[in-house]
MIVEX-467865 format. One line per 3 residues: number of its first residue (from 1); their letters; for each residue x, y negated, z of C-alpha. Coordinates in pm, 1 decimal, always signed. Example, Ala and Ser with C-alpha at 12.3 -4.5 7.8 and 13.67 -1.06 7.14 Angstrom:
REM MIVEX-467865
1) as) +1230.0,+450.0,+780.0 ~ +1367.0,+106.0,+714.0
This chain:
REM MIVEX-467865
1) mas) +7302.3,-7728.2,-818.7 ~ +7436.9,-7591.0,-1149.2 ~ +7776.2,-7529.5,-993.9
4) laq) +7610.2,-7368.2,-689.1 ~ +7403.4,-7143.6,-914.2 ~ +7713.5,-7054.5,-1117.3
7) flr) +7898.2,-6982.9,-790.8 ~ +7622.2,-6752.0,-671.9 ~ +7604.8,-6578.5,-1010.7
10) sfg) +7975.7,-6509.8,-986.0 ~ +7911.7,-6276.0,-688.7 ~ +7669.3,-6055.5,-871.2
13) agr) +7334.4,-5909.8,-761.4 ~ +7487.5,-5627.7,-556.4 ~ +7707.6,-5859.6,-351.4
16) laa) +7423.3,-6104.7,-290.3 ~ +7200.8,-5818.5,-167.8 ~ +7478.4,-5691.7,+64.0
19) mgv) +7530.2,-6040.5,+203.6 ~ +7155.0,-6075.4,+267.4 ~ +7136.2,-5742.2,+447.5
22) vtl) +7438.6,-5827.4,+659.0 ~ +7293.9,-6168.2,+744.4 ~ +6959.2,-6022.3,+851.1
25) alv) +7128.1,-5750.1,+1055.7 ~ +7348.2,-6004.0,+1232.8 ~ +7057.2,-6235.4,+1303.7
28) gff) +6854.6,-5946.5,+1450.2 ~ +7141.5,-5814.4,+1657.5 ~ +7239.6,-6148.3,+1805.5
31) afv) +6873.3,-6233.8,+1863.6 ~ +6841.2,-5910.6,+2063.2 ~ +7156.2,-5994.6,+2260.8
34) ivr) +7037.4,-6348.6,+2334.6 ~ +6692.3,-6230.0,+2440.4 ~ +6846.6,-5960.7,+2657.1
37) fta) +7083.6,-6202.6,+2825.8 ~ +6817.1,-6464.2,+2885.3 ~ +6544.9,-6218.3,+2994.4
40) ptm) +6442.4,-6257.5,+3361.8 ~ +6546.4,-5993.9,+3611.1 ~ +6256.7,-5756.8,+3672.6
43) vpl) +6215.6,-5625.9,+4026.5 ~ +5944.0,-5402.5,+4176.6 ~ +5632.1,-5585.1,+4285.0
46) fsd) +5471.7,-5267.9,+4422.4 ~ +5567.1,-4902.4,+4401.6 ~ +5395.9,-4568.7,+4465.8
49) lsl) +5056.3,-4713.2,+4384.4 ~ +4749.1,-4508.1,+4313.7 ~ +4585.3,-4542.4,+3974.3
52) qds) +4300.4,-4747.6,+4120.3 ~ +4535.1,-4993.7,+4289.2 ~ +4760.7,-5011.2,+3983.7
55) aav) +4466.9,-5089.7,+3755.3 ~ +4340.8,-5359.8,+3991.1 ~ +4684.8,-5523.6,+4021.0
58) vke) +4743.2,-5514.1,+3643.1 ~ +4404.3,-5671.3,+3580.8 ~ +4484.3,-5953.4,+3820.0
61) les) +4828.5,-6010.3,+3661.3 ~ +4677.8,-6025.3,+3312.0 ~ +4421.3,-6277.7,+3426.7
64) qnv) +4709.4,-6497.5,+3549.7 ~ +4915.3,-6444.8,+3229.3 ~ +5205.7,-6301.5,+3426.6
67) pye) +5446.8,-6075.7,+3230.1 ~ +5495.2,-5735.2,+3390.5 ~ +5633.9,-5388.2,+3324.6
70) lrq) +5496.1,-5049.1,+3426.0 ~ +5718.7,-4771.6,+3559.1 ~ +5664.7,-4426.0,+3708.5
73) dga) +5359.0,-4356.7,+3491.9 ~ +5183.6,-4664.5,+3622.9 ~ +5272.8,-4612.5,+3990.5
76) gil) +5529.9,-4895.4,+3985.4 ~ +5483.8,-5253.4,+3864.0 ~ +5780.5,-5482.1,+3790.9
79) vsk) +5767.8,-5860.1,+3760.6 ~ +6018.3,-6141.0,+3743.2 ~ +6239.2,-6176.8,+4048.8
82) ddv) +6145.9,-6544.3,+4089.9 ~ +5772.0,-6467.4,+4103.1 ~ +5769.8,-6174.1,+4345.5
85) arl) +5695.6,-6366.3,+4665.7 ~ +5431.5,-6588.0,+4505.5 ~ +5252.5,-6293.5,+4341.5
88) rmr) +5253.0,-6086.0,+4657.3 ~ +5092.3,-6366.7,+4855.1 ~ +4833.4,-6425.6,+4585.6
91) lae) +4750.0,-6055.9,+4558.1 ~ +4731.9,-6027.2,+4936.8 ~ +4471.7,-6302.2,+4927.1
94) qrl) +4272.8,-6080.7,+4687.2 ~ +4323.3,-5781.1,+4924.9 ~ +4539.8,-5600.0,+4673.0
97) pag) +4659.2,-5334.1,+4678.4 ~ +4380.3,-5170.0,+4872.6 ~ +4589.2,-4868.0,+4966.5
100) ggv) +4400.3,-4612.0,+4762.3 ~ +4081.4,-4635.7,+4968.8 ~ +3831.7,-4874.6,+5116.5
103) gwe) +3876.8,-5039.3,+5452.1 ~ +3684.3,-5290.3,+5656.0 ~ +3635.3,-5498.1,+5342.4
106) ifd) +3345.2,-5268.5,+5259.6 ~ +3135.6,-5482.7,+5492.7 ~ +3222.4,-5805.4,+5310.1
109) kgd) +2948.6,-5752.2,+5050.7 ~ +2682.4,-5894.1,+5279.0 ~ +2409.4,-5634.2,+5216.7
112) gfs) +2364.3,-5540.9,+5581.4 ~ +1996.2,-5636.9,+5590.1 ~ +1902.4,-5417.5,+5294.3
115) sts) +2097.2,-5105.1,+5396.9 ~ +1973.7,-4836.0,+5631.4 ~ +2136.8,-4722.8,+5951.2
118) fvq) +2256.8,-4405.1,+5779.2 ~ +2436.3,-4608.0,+5510.4 ~ +2588.1,-4830.8,+5776.0
121) nvn) +2720.1,-4529.2,+5967.1 ~ +2866.2,-4376.0,+5651.3 ~ +3032.4,-4706.3,+5556.1
124) hlr) +3172.2,-4739.3,+5906.5 ~ +3323.8,-4390.9,+5883.9 ~ +3467.1,-4462.4,+5537.1
127) ale) +3618.1,-4789.5,+5654.2 ~ +3770.5,-4624.1,+5960.3 ~ +3923.9,-4346.5,+5749.1
130) gei) +4063.5,-4598.3,+5501.0 ~ +4219.2,-4816.7,+5769.8 ~ +4379.7,-4517.6,+5942.9
133) ars) +4516.9,-4395.6,+5607.9 ~ +4671.3,-4738.7,+5543.8 ~ +4831.6,-4737.3,+5888.2
136) iks) +4982.8,-4394.8,+5826.4 ~ +5110.3,-4502.3,+5483.1 ~ +5291.9,-4794.7,+5643.1
139) ldr) +5540.4,-4547.3,+5791.5 ~ +5867.2,-4518.9,+5600.7 ~ +5860.9,-4140.7,+5562.0
142) vas) +5498.3,-4121.8,+5441.9 ~ +5419.7,-4182.3,+5074.0 ~ +5041.7,-4131.4,+5086.0
145) arv) +4779.3,-4008.3,+5330.1 ~ +4419.2,-3894.4,+5320.6 ~ +4215.2,-3887.8,+5642.9
148) hlv) +3895.0,-3700.6,+5724.4 ~ +3717.1,-3781.9,+6050.4 ~ +3441.3,-3580.3,+6215.8
151) vpe) +3257.5,-3791.3,+6471.5 ~ +2947.2,-3593.1,+6574.7 ~ +2647.5,-3759.9,+6727.7
154) rpl) +2550.5,-3670.4,+7079.9 ~ +2230.3,-3461.7,+7079.3 ~ +1943.4,-3562.2,+7301.3
157) ftr) +1891.9,-3402.0,+7641.7 ~ +2248.2,-3272.6,+7657.1 ~ +2502.6,-3338.6,+7924.0
160) dap) +2824.9,-3267.6,+7731.9 ~ +2885.9,-3445.4,+7399.9 ~ +3082.8,-3265.1,+7123.7
163) qps) +3436.0,-3390.3,+7080.0 ~ +3547.0,-3559.4,+6754.5 ~ +3824.0,-3415.1,+6538.0
166) asi) +4038.0,-3525.5,+6245.2 ~ +4229.3,-3366.9,+5959.7 ~ +4503.0,-3545.6,+5764.3
169) vir) +4677.5,-3456.8,+5440.4 ~ +5004.3,-3645.9,+5386.9 ~ +5268.2,-3661.4,+5116.6
172) arg) +5600.5,-3727.9,+5280.9 ~ +5935.5,-3845.8,+5149.9 ~ +6142.5,-3556.6,+5273.0
175) elg) +6057.9,-3352.9,+5582.0 ~ +5879.5,-3491.5,+5886.5 ~ +6016.6,-3414.1,+6231.5
178) qge) +5815.8,-3313.3,+6534.1 ~ +5846.9,-3661.0,+6678.5 ~ +5698.0,-3819.3,+6368.2
181) vra) +5414.0,-3563.5,+6361.7 ~ +5327.3,-3641.6,+6723.1 ~ +5340.5,-4012.9,+6649.0
184) irh) +5087.2,-3972.6,+6366.9 ~ +4857.6,-3764.1,+6586.4 ~ +4865.3,-4016.3,+6869.6
187) lva) +4810.7,-4301.2,+6623.6 ~ +4493.2,-4139.1,+6491.2 ~ +4370.7,-4037.1,+6836.9
190) sav) +4408.7,-4391.0,+6967.8 ~ +4206.0,-4533.4,+6679.8 ~ +3899.4,-4311.0,+6727.8
193) qgl) +3698.7,-4318.6,+7048.0 ~ +3697.8,-3988.0,+7231.7 ~ +3947.7,-3820.8,+6997.6
196) kpe) +4232.8,-3631.5,+7162.0 ~ +4574.0,-3582.0,+6997.3 ~ +4541.5,-3203.3,+7013.2
199) kvs) +4227.3,-3229.0,+6796.1 ~ +4419.5,-3377.8,+6502.3 ~ +4543.4,-3139.9,+6230.8
202) lvd) +4819.0,-3232.2,+5985.2 ~ +4893.5,-3065.5,+5649.8 ~ +5157.0,-3173.5,+5397.7
205) egg) +5123.7,-3178.0,+5018.9 ~ +5272.0,-2829.1,+4994.4 ~ +5001.8,-2675.4,+5213.6
208) rll) +5233.7,-2634.2,+5511.7 ~ +5068.6,-2675.4,+5850.3 ~ +5245.0,-2941.2,+6056.9
211) adg) +4996.8,-2950.3,+6347.5 ~ +4723.6,-2691.0,+6402.5 ~ +4491.2,-2905.4,+6611.2
214) aes) +4575.7,-2739.2,+6944.8 ~ +4878.3,-2745.4,+7170.3 ~ +5035.2,-2401.2,+7144.7
217) edq) +5334.8,-2248.9,+7315.8 ~ +5545.9,-2302.1,+7006.8 ~ +5469.5,-2672.9,+7008.0
220) aga) +5547.6,-2694.8,+7378.5 ~ +5877.6,-2520.0,+7312.2 ~ +5954.1,-2758.2,+7028.0
223) lge) +5878.7,-3051.2,+7257.4 ~ +6117.6,-2916.1,+7519.6 ~ +6387.2,-2861.7,+7258.7
226) ert) +6346.1,-3216.0,+7137.8 ~ +6383.9,-3348.8,+7490.2 ~ +6698.9,-3142.5,+7532.8
229) val) +6847.7,-3282.8,+7213.3 ~ +6759.0,-3635.8,+7321.7 ~ +6927.7,-3585.7,+7659.9
232) ekr) +7243.0,-3445.0,+7500.6 ~ +7258.1,-3734.6,+7255.5 ~ +7217.5,-3993.7,+7529.9
235) lre) +7492.2,-3838.6,+7742.0 ~ +7722.9,-3802.6,+7441.1 ~ +7684.9,-4167.4,+7346.1
238) rve) +7747.7,-4268.7,+7705.1 ~ +8068.9,-4067.2,+7728.9 ~ +8192.8,-4185.1,+7387.3
241) aiv) +8138.2,-4545.4,+7492.5 ~ +8342.8,-4492.4,+7809.3 ~ +8625.4,-4293.2,+7655.8
244) grv) +8638.1,-4508.8,+7342.0 ~ +8731.2,-4809.0,+7552.4 ~ +9033.9,-4619.9,+7680.9
247) vga) +9172.1,-4425.8,+7383.2 ~ +9039.3,-4651.2,+7106.0 ~ +8748.5,-4648.7,+6865.5
250) dra) +8693.0,-4320.7,+6678.6 ~ +8978.6,-4152.1,+6865.0 ~ +8760.9,-3927.1,+7081.4
253) rve) +8507.9,-3651.5,+7011.8 ~ +8247.0,-3558.1,+7271.6 ~ +8009.2,-3263.4,+7283.9
256) vra) +7746.3,-3215.3,+7555.9 ~ +7550.8,-2898.2,+7625.0 ~ +7254.3,-2923.8,+7861.8
259) eid) +7050.2,-2636.9,+8004.0 ~ +6700.8,-2753.8,+8094.2 ~ +6460.1,-2576.0,+8328.7
262) rmr) +6123.7,-2596.1,+8151.7 ~ +5924.1,-2410.0,+8421.1 ~ +5666.6,-2608.3,+8615.5
265) stq) +5594.5,-2500.9,+8974.9 ~ +5386.9,-2621.8,+9271.0 ~ +5474.0,-2527.3,+9632.2
268) tsd) +5265.5,-2596.6,+9946.2 ~ +5399.4,-2532.3,+10301.0 ~ +5262.7,-2590.8,+10657.2
271) tfd) +5504.0,-2637.9,+10949.2 ~ +5400.2,-2618.9,+11320.7 ~ +5619.5,-2753.7,+11604.4
274) pes) +5532.9,-2587.2,+11937.0 ~ +5755.9,-2821.4,+12132.7 ~ +5563.1,-3120.0,+12020.4
277) rva) +5227.8,-3117.8,+12204.5 ~ +4980.3,-3399.2,+12231.0 ~ +4672.7,-3399.2,+12463.4
280) rst) +4382.9,-3443.4,+12232.9 ~ +4095.9,-3437.9,+12493.3 ~ +4051.4,-3382.7,+12870.6
283) qtr) +3728.5,-3269.9,+13045.8 ~ +3701.1,-3267.1,+13428.8 ~ +3405.8,-3120.3,+13629.0
286) een) +3371.4,-3133.5,+14014.7 ~ +3086.3,-2976.8,+14220.9 ~ +3020.4,-3015.5,+14603.2
289) sqs) +2732.9,-2823.9,+14782.2 ~ +2618.5,-2786.5,+15155.3 ~ +2335.1,-2567.3,+15298.9
292) sep) +2191.2,-2509.7,+15655.4 ~ +1925.1,-2260.1,+15785.3 ~ +1682.0,-2317.4,+16085.2
295) adp) +1718.0,-2097.5,+16402.7 ~ +1504.3,-1785.8,+16390.3 ~ +1352.7,-1705.8,+16738.5
298) gvs) +1237.4,-1371.6,+16629.6 ~ +886.6,-1224.7,+16643.2 ~ +737.7,-1143.3,+16988.7
301) van) +407.7,-1154.2,+17177.9 ~ +526.7,-1454.1,+17371.8 ~ +594.2,-1640.0,+17058.6
304) qlp) +245.3,-1578.7,+16937.7 ~ +68.7,-1705.3,+17242.9 ~ -64.7,-2057.8,+17247.1
307) nan) +151.3,-2305.5,+17428.6 ~ +426.6,-2066.1,+17420.3 ~ +782.0,-2186.6,+17455.4
310) qpp) +892.1,-2291.8,+17101.0 ~ +1249.2,-2389.1,+17001.2 ~ +1303.9,-2760.6,+17006.2
313) aga) +1239.6,-2954.6,+16688.6 ~ +1542.2,-2996.6,+16479.3 ~ +1707.7,-2696.0,+16596.2
316) qgp) +1899.4,-2549.1,+16309.9 ~ +2089.4,-2239.7,+16236.1 ~ +2445.1,-2202.7,+16087.0
319) kea) +2560.3,-2443.0,+15801.5 ~ +2743.5,-2360.3,+15465.9 ~ +2956.8,-2601.6,+15243.4
322) ank) +3105.3,-2534.4,+14888.6 ~ +3340.5,-2749.1,+14662.8 ~ +3413.8,-2667.3,+14288.9
325) nee) +3658.1,-2856.8,+14057.7 ~ +3690.7,-2768.1,+13682.7 ~ +3927.1,-2943.8,+13429.4
328) vvn) +3965.4,-2859.3,+13055.0 ~ +4254.7,-3015.5,+12853.3 ~ +4275.1,-2968.0,+12472.1
331) yei) +4630.7,-2996.5,+12320.7 ~ +4715.3,-3057.7,+11947.3 ~ +5029.2,-2892.8,+11811.3
334) srv) +5233.7,-3093.8,+11555.6 ~ +5168.3,-2974.3,+11197.4 ~ +5341.4,-3078.7,+10870.2
337) trt) +5186.4,-2994.5,+10530.5 ~ +5414.7,-3039.9,+10228.6 ~ +5319.4,-2995.1,+9863.9
340) etq) +5597.9,-3007.2,+9603.2 ~ +5530.7,-3010.0,+9228.9 ~ +5832.0,-2961.5,+9005.1
343) dgg) +5776.1,-3052.9,+8640.6 ~ +5966.4,-2886.8,+8359.5 ~ +6270.7,-3068.0,+8232.1
346) rvk) +6511.7,-3045.7,+8521.2 ~ +6878.0,-3012.8,+8436.0 ~ +7007.5,-2674.2,+8538.1
349) rls) +7361.1,-2707.9,+8408.5 ~ +7578.0,-2948.2,+8209.7 ~ +7881.7,-2865.6,+7999.6
352) vav) +8088.0,-3152.9,+7860.1 ~ +8382.0,-3113.7,+7621.6 ~ +8595.6,-3417.4,+7540.5
355) lvd) +8868.6,-3414.9,+7275.7 ~ +9099.4,-3716.9,+7279.1 ~ +9380.1,-3812.0,+7046.4
358) gvy) +9732.5,-3887.4,+7155.2 ~ +9938.7,-4205.5,+7138.0 ~ +10090.5,-4323.9,+6809.2
361) sra) +10392.3,-4549.3,+6769.1 ~ +10573.2,-4667.1,+6458.0 ~ +10931.2,-4545.8,+6424.2
364) qng) +11217.9,-4745.0,+6276.3 ~ +11176.1,-4580.7,+5937.2 ~ +10809.4,-4686.3,+5924.9
367) dma) +10655.8,-4346.5,+5999.1 ~ +10394.3,-4294.4,+6268.6 ~ +10527.0,-4099.7,+6567.7
370) yap) +10283.9,-3898.7,+6780.8 ~ +10308.7,-3848.8,+7157.2 ~ +10061.2,-3664.6,+7384.6
373) rpq) +9886.9,-3852.0,+7661.8 ~ +10011.6,-3800.3,+8017.4 ~ +9813.7,-3571.3,+8246.0
376) eel) +9748.8,-3852.2,+8491.1 ~ +9562.6,-4046.1,+8224.2 ~ +9361.3,-3736.7,+8128.5
379) dri) +9261.3,-3690.5,+8494.0 ~ +9137.0,-4047.5,+8510.6 ~ +8937.2,-3998.8,+8191.7
382) gal) +8787.5,-3681.8,+8342.3 ~ +8683.9,-3870.3,+8655.8 ~ +8510.3,-4133.0,+8442.1
385) vra) +8330.4,-3865.5,+8242.5 ~ +8209.6,-3686.3,+8556.6 ~ +8071.8,-4006.6,+8697.8
388) gvg) +7906.6,-4099.1,+8368.8 ~ +7714.9,-3772.7,+8317.7 ~ +7617.2,-3720.7,+8682.7
391) fdq) +7844.2,-3423.7,+8751.8 ~ +7711.4,-3179.8,+9014.5 ~ +7939.7,-2895.9,+9110.5
394) srg) +7668.9,-2712.6,+9304.9 ~ +7468.5,-2638.8,+8991.5 ~ +7777.3,-2525.5,+8797.7
397) dtv) +7855.2,-2829.3,+8578.1 ~ +8182.5,-2821.1,+8385.3 ~ +8388.3,-3098.5,+8223.1
400) eiv) +8685.6,-3022.7,+7999.1 ~ +8928.0,-3289.4,+7875.6 ~ +9166.5,-3173.0,+7601.3
403) nlr) +9434.8,-3378.4,+7430.4 ~ +9510.1,-3277.3,+7070.3 ~ +9637.7,-3456.8,+6763.7
406) fad) +9374.7,-3566.1,+6511.1 ~ +9417.8,-3491.8,+6142.4 ~ +9365.7,-3852.9,+6027.1
409) lpg) +9587.8,-4139.1,+6134.6 ~ +9444.9,-4427.0,+6338.2 ~ +9316.1,-4721.6,+6136.6
412) ata) +9240.7,-4524.1,+5819.8 ~ +8867.1,-4536.2,+5866.8 ~ +8868.0,-4902.2,+5961.7
415) gda) +9072.2,-4987.9,+5653.7 ~ +8830.6,-4806.7,+5429.3 ~ +8539.0,-4985.9,+5587.8
418) gqd) +8706.4,-5321.7,+5536.5 ~ +8776.2,-5235.3,+5175.7 ~ +8413.6,-5138.6,+5117.1
421) swf) +8297.0,-5471.0,+5256.5 ~ +8453.3,-5653.4,+4961.2 ~ +8232.6,-5454.2,+4724.8
424) dvs) +7910.7,-5482.1,+4919.7 ~ +7681.7,-5530.5,+4621.7 ~ +7337.8,-5400.4,+4556.2
427) rad) +7241.0,-5142.9,+4299.7 ~ +7061.4,-5405.0,+4092.3 ~ +7380.4,-5613.2,+4068.1
430) imr) +7579.5,-5311.3,+3952.1 ~ +7323.1,-5218.0,+3687.3 ~ +7309.8,-5578.8,+3564.8
433) ave) +7691.2,-5594.6,+3535.3 ~ +7699.9,-5262.9,+3349.4 ~ +7429.6,-5381.7,+3111.2
436) lgv) +7613.5,-5704.8,+3034.9 ~ +7938.8,-5517.6,+2981.9 ~ +7777.9,-5272.6,+2738.9
439) lal) +7616.4,-5552.4,+2539.5 ~ +7944.8,-5745.7,+2522.1 ~ +8129.2,-5434.5,+2406.9
442) lsl) +7868.3,-5364.4,+2138.0 ~ +7889.8,-5722.2,+2014.4 ~ +8267.2,-5698.5,+1987.0
445) lvl) +8249.1,-5366.9,+1802.4 ~ +7990.2,-5502.7,+1557.7 ~ +8205.8,-5805.8,+1483.3
448) lfv) +8522.3,-5602.3,+1428.7 ~ +8396.7,-5293.9,+1248.6 ~ +8076.8,-5411.2,+1076.9
451) vrp) +8069.8,-5785.1,+1020.6 ~ +8432.4,-5831.0,+922.8 ~ +8450.3,-5551.8,+659.5
454) lmr) +8114.5,-5644.7,+510.4 ~ +8203.9,-6010.2,+485.6 ~ +8539.6,-5930.5,+325.2
457) kal) +8370.9,-5701.8,+77.8 ~ +8089.1,-5945.8,+1.8 ~ +8312.4,-6249.3,-44.4
460) gvd) +8596.3,-6064.1,-222.5 ~ +8625.1,-5926.5,-581.1 ~ +8656.3,-5574.0,-711.6
463) apa) +8986.9,-5401.1,-667.1 ~ +9078.9,-5390.2,-1036.5 ~ +8976.1,-5750.5,-1095.0
466) ssa) +9144.7,-5874.7,-781.4 ~ +9482.0,-5733.8,-874.4 ~ +9506.6,-5783.5,-1246.2
469) lva) +9379.2,-5951.6,-1560.2 ~ +9259.7,-5789.7,-1873.4 ~ +9569.6,-5750.9,-2096.6
472) gad) +9398.4,-5693.3,-2429.0 ~ +9316.5,-5397.3,-2646.5 ~ +9673.5,-5273.8,-2654.7
475) pag) +9676.0,-4957.3,-2438.7 ~ +10045.2,-4995.1,-2356.2 ~ +10037.3,-5368.7,-2322.3
478) gvd) +10254.5,-5518.7,-2054.0 ~ +10443.2,-5829.2,-1965.6 ~ +10816.9,-5817.6,-1987.1
481) gad) +11026.4,-6006.6,-1747.1 ~ +11327.5,-6217.3,-1823.7 ~ +11554.7,-5916.5,-1792.8
484) ges) +11348.9,-5722.0,-2048.9 ~ +11188.4,-5485.5,-1792.1 ~ +10817.2,-5436.9,-1771.6
487) ige) +10665.7,-5634.6,-1486.3 ~ +10315.1,-5489.0,-1512.9 ~ +10170.2,-5139.0,-1528.0
490) gaa) +9859.7,-5084.0,-1741.0 ~ +9540.2,-4967.8,-1568.1 ~ +9234.9,-4872.8,-1773.8
493) tas) +8911.7,-5066.0,-1717.2 ~ +8555.4,-4967.8,-1799.6 ~ +8590.4,-5117.8,-2150.6
496) gqr) +8916.8,-4936.4,-2230.6 ~ +9135.5,-5244.9,-2182.9 ~ +9449.0,-5266.5,-1972.4
499) vlq) +9513.2,-5497.4,-1677.5 ~ +9837.8,-5636.4,-1542.7 ~ +9934.2,-5569.9,-1182.1
502) hve) +10199.8,-5712.7,-950.3 ~ +10200.3,-6050.1,-1117.5 ~ +10282.1,-6356.3,-907.6
505) vep) +10217.0,-6692.4,-1072.8 ~ +10154.8,-7044.7,-968.9 ~ +9797.4,-7185.9,-981.2
508) ivi) +9657.0,-7237.2,-1330.9 ~ +9484.3,-7562.8,-1414.3 ~ +9199.2,-7527.5,-1663.8
511) gad) +9059.3,-7830.9,-1847.5 ~ +8692.3,-7917.4,-1858.6 ~ +8666.1,-7844.2,-2235.8
514) gvg) +8834.2,-7503.6,-2193.4 ~ +9095.1,-7575.8,-2466.6 ~ +9390.1,-7764.2,-2316.4
517) rkl) +9481.5,-7529.1,-2036.4 ~ +9814.3,-7549.3,-1858.4 ~ +9990.5,-7269.4,-1687.0
520) ava) +10260.5,-7353.0,-1435.0 ~ +10468.5,-7047.0,-1372.1 ~ +10733.8,-7050.6,-1102.0
523) qva) +10835.4,-6690.0,-1109.5 ~ +10694.0,-6361.7,-1241.7 ~ +10935.3,-6092.9,-1117.5
526) gki) +11215.6,-6321.7,-1203.8 ~ +11207.3,-6546.1,-1509.8 ~ +10922.9,-6493.9,-1756.6
529) kae) +10995.7,-6519.9,-2123.4 ~ +10811.1,-6758.4,-2346.2 ~ +10635.0,-6470.2,-2515.0
532) sve) +10501.1,-6350.5,-2181.3 ~ +10375.8,-6701.3,-2098.9 ~ +10195.8,-6723.2,-2431.7
535) kig) +10046.4,-6378.8,-2374.7 ~ +9915.6,-6484.6,-2032.5 ~ +9778.8,-6803.6,-2183.1
538) dlv) +9589.1,-6598.5,-2439.7 ~ +9448.6,-6380.5,-2162.9 ~ +9331.7,-6687.6,-1972.7
541) rnn) +9169.6,-6837.9,-2282.1 ~ +8996.3,-6511.9,-2371.2 ~ +8875.6,-6436.7,-2015.0
544) ple) +8800.4,-6768.2,-1844.8 ~ +8554.3,-6624.9,-1584.6 ~ +8781.6,-6348.2,-1462.6
547) san) +9075.8,-6588.9,-1456.9 ~ +8884.6,-6830.3,-1235.8 ~ +8790.5,-6546.8,-997.1
550) lir) +9150.5,-6429.9,-982.0 ~ +9276.2,-6780.2,-904.5 ~ +9009.8,-6822.6,-638.5
553) qwm) +9121.9,-6497.5,-475.2 ~ +9487.8,-6607.4,-482.2 ~ +9393.6,-6931.3,-312.3
556) qdp) +9210.6,-6744.3,-35.1 ~ +9480.7,-6481.3,+26.3 ~ +9736.4,-6567.5,+294.9
559) a) +10083.1,-6666.1,+180.5
């Protein structure tokens, strides 16, 4: 212990303090590096949470003693990558997150007997709004949604009930298209009884009206434009698939222009065929009549006398007979009634432009040689394109096939894609690798430029003491070599003494009593005279502590 204490006292208070500071700094730095390397990878548990949901999730995580991190001002919660699935299932069991509003879980409290019908209706409306908002938020392009429903009650003694309506405020990631707006409107309309899609209004977070609650001409025009774009895309993909099989992948460009008739018309026509007659009904009537008159003897005196000559009984006068036949036939003429309704969306005209690349072959010098495709092959490609798009010459369809050289060589894109597949890593992997690289670089820099100089300075001796010994009070004192030249230059110390520099000696052995010291000198700039050896011996005897430090430094210096 005495030797250890003497060894520590030899460094001095300043060196011991520097060594302590360096040790503490190294321990802290390497502790930080070890903790950083061994820390678990934190991944998002939930993101874009409302403050209510974030507070509820954090409370549940703290109750389970799960370490977490908050990002995005509390909207994002990060946990260990190994615990994500387990925590999500456990939080789902607790109905968390709730989605920023209440849903059907509002009826799980079990206070149905104590609540009034008004409270029940309000809770039902709140739950319906919350569930619809959650369904809208499940879309990829929607960050948050707030739904307001108006479901009026049907008044008594009325025939027509008022229609419900809805208004929705959404915060989208980017800009919503017309198709996505219609999807949201139909989603809400299907969830509320009696609600029509045209009664749903949509507003974004910037106050821009996405749907005004009524189908207008502008919306109908946008719908027709969207159908046109969809038709052009479908035909373009069909043609590219056909032509790509012939000229190669990514060696053809196709553009399709479709003119759509958006007018809707209804036509009704009646056609009569006079040559086509059918007897519908026949009515026949036949009459026969006969009449006869008795003979008239005339009026005379003889006829008035009793027992006068009367005409015989049965005597009749002239007879009359009549026959009448009547027939009525009703005919039905053939009649054709045709009603044609033509909806908007008919194709009026198609224009297809196809650009194909030529044929490449490798020359003897290794360069790619280009050659145009023959016209016969282009005609065959044109026939395939016409059949694929439903070409109709009567409506003015056109198909153009042009062969031109592409700017990029074949196979360049495929090579790039194959090269990218080797580096198919996620963003988290890249950030982790960068973090490890930065920490390793910092550790190396600390070791080279901080630890090494500090350790050399703390374990070494002062520059004057490390290069010389105190020579005595003589200001011009020096050690002469064997050839009579001075082998040491005097350098003033704090006490006014001189030190000897550029002296190379063998190790000095010092006795325990400090009296019988031996100095083995091999060479000091040649051969050292006896007077020089005695002078060095005097220096060693007069300065034992500095001599020991100098010898210790010589032993540590490389040969």
